[in-house]
N, C-alpha and C positions, 0 to 999 in steps of 0.2 A: 860587955856585950855590945856589939855594933848595932846602931839603929839603921833600920831599913828606910830608905827614902824612895817614895814613889813620885815620879815626875808625871804631871798631868799636862798634856799638851794643850795649848790654847786652841779653842775652836775658831775656825775661820769666820771672820766677820761676814755676815750676810750683806750683800750689796743691795741697797734699796734705791730704786730709781724714783724720780719724781712721778713717773707714770704709775708706779705701784701704789703710791700713797694718795693719789687723787681720789676725791670723793665723787661719786656719780650723783650729780645734783640736777633736779628738775624744778620747774616753776609750775605753780597751779594758779589759774585765773578763772574767775567766774563773774558773769554779769547776769542779773536776774530778768532783764527785759530785752526785747529786740529793738528798742528805740535807737534813733540816730546817735544820741549822746552816749548811750551805753555801748554802741558799736565802736565808737571812737575810743572809749575807755578799754574795751576788749582788745582792740588792736594795740593800744598803748601798753597794756599789761603784758601782752605776748612779746612785744619788742623789748620792753624793759627787762624781762627775765632772761630772754635770749642773750642780750648784750651783757647783763650782769654776770651770768654764769660763764659765758665764753671768755670774759675778760679776766677771770680769776684763774691763775696758773695752777692752783691746788685743786681745782674742780674740773670734772669731765662733764660736758653737756649731755644730759640725759633726756632732753626735750622739754617742751612746755605743753602742759595739758590744760585745756581751756573749755569750759562749758559756757555756751552763750544762750541767753534767754531762758535760763532755768533757775528756779528757786533753790536756795540752799537748805530748805527745811527737810529735805528727804534725799538720801543718796541714791535711791532706786533708779531715778530717771536721768542721772548725771553720768552719761556714757564715758566721758573723758576722765572723770573722777574714778569710776570703776576700773578703767584701763590702767590708770596710774597706780591704784592699790594693787592690782594684779602684777604690774611690773615691779613693784616693791617686793612682793612675795616671791617673784622669780629672781630676785637679786640684782635687778637692773638699776635700782635707785637706792642711794644711801641717805639722801637728804632732800626734803621738799621745801621750797621757798614759796611763801604765799603772803599776800598783802596784809591780811588780818584774819582773825578767827571768824569774822562774819563772812569772808569769802570762802573759807574752808567748810564751814557748816553753821547752820542756824538752828540746829537741833542739838541740845546739850548732850543727850544720851548717845546719839550717833557720833557726835564729835569725840566724846571721851572713849567710846568703844573703838573707834577707828584709831585714835592716838595710841591706846593700849595695845591694839593688835600690831601696829607698826613698831611700837617700842619693843615688843617681844622679839621682833626679828632685827632689831638694831637700826631701824629707820627713824630719823628725826624729822620734825617739822619745825621750821623757823617762821614765826609770825612776825613780820617786820614792824607793823604798826605798834604792837604791844611789846616788842623786843623780848619775845619768849621763845626759847628752844624747848621742845617737848621732851627731850631726853633726861634732863636732871629730875630726880625724884620730887623735888618741891614745885615743879612747874604745873602739875596737874590741878592744884588748888586754884591758881590764877587762871588757867585755861577754863576751868569749870565756871568761875565767876564771870569771865568775859563771855563765855558761851551762853550762860543763862541770860545775860543782858542782850545778846544778839537774838536769842530765841524770843525773848519778851518784846523786843523792838519789832521783830517780824510779825508776831501775833498782833501787836498794836496796829501796825500798818494794814494788815489783813482786815482787822475789825473796822478800821476807818474806811477802807474801800467798800466793805459790805454795807456799812451804814450809808455811805454816799450813794450806792446803787439803789438802796431801799428808798431813799429820799427822792 
């Protein structure tokens, strides 16, 4: 009995261009006061992220979002932060670069909630100072630890300011 041979034609290889694989990357910067020193830091952060993202051929520049003179203890009044999260939800951003967890949030609960929300839609956050990417499963523990320290530091500074005013 002769065996029947079925020929399966090879699928055409899909052509992937550099453009298709580029990540849409944005920067996020925040300074908590409107002082001259902070204004210089604000400008430097915006310039740094613009240059860093635009110089990477695997990345597409998705903007720099920056809140000036606003505390990181609450996301409610941070308009640029809210706009960035909305743009992530709309599919306009794949990766957020930020200086540190303290720049992203000084409230541990809001920080973790935001990271989880973004992680669900495939958006990562890279915290440069801590060298942490939020997408791997084991990153949440470290982010929580650093976030708790940032929140504690903020509470301590606020307490010192209150005591100073009372004196």
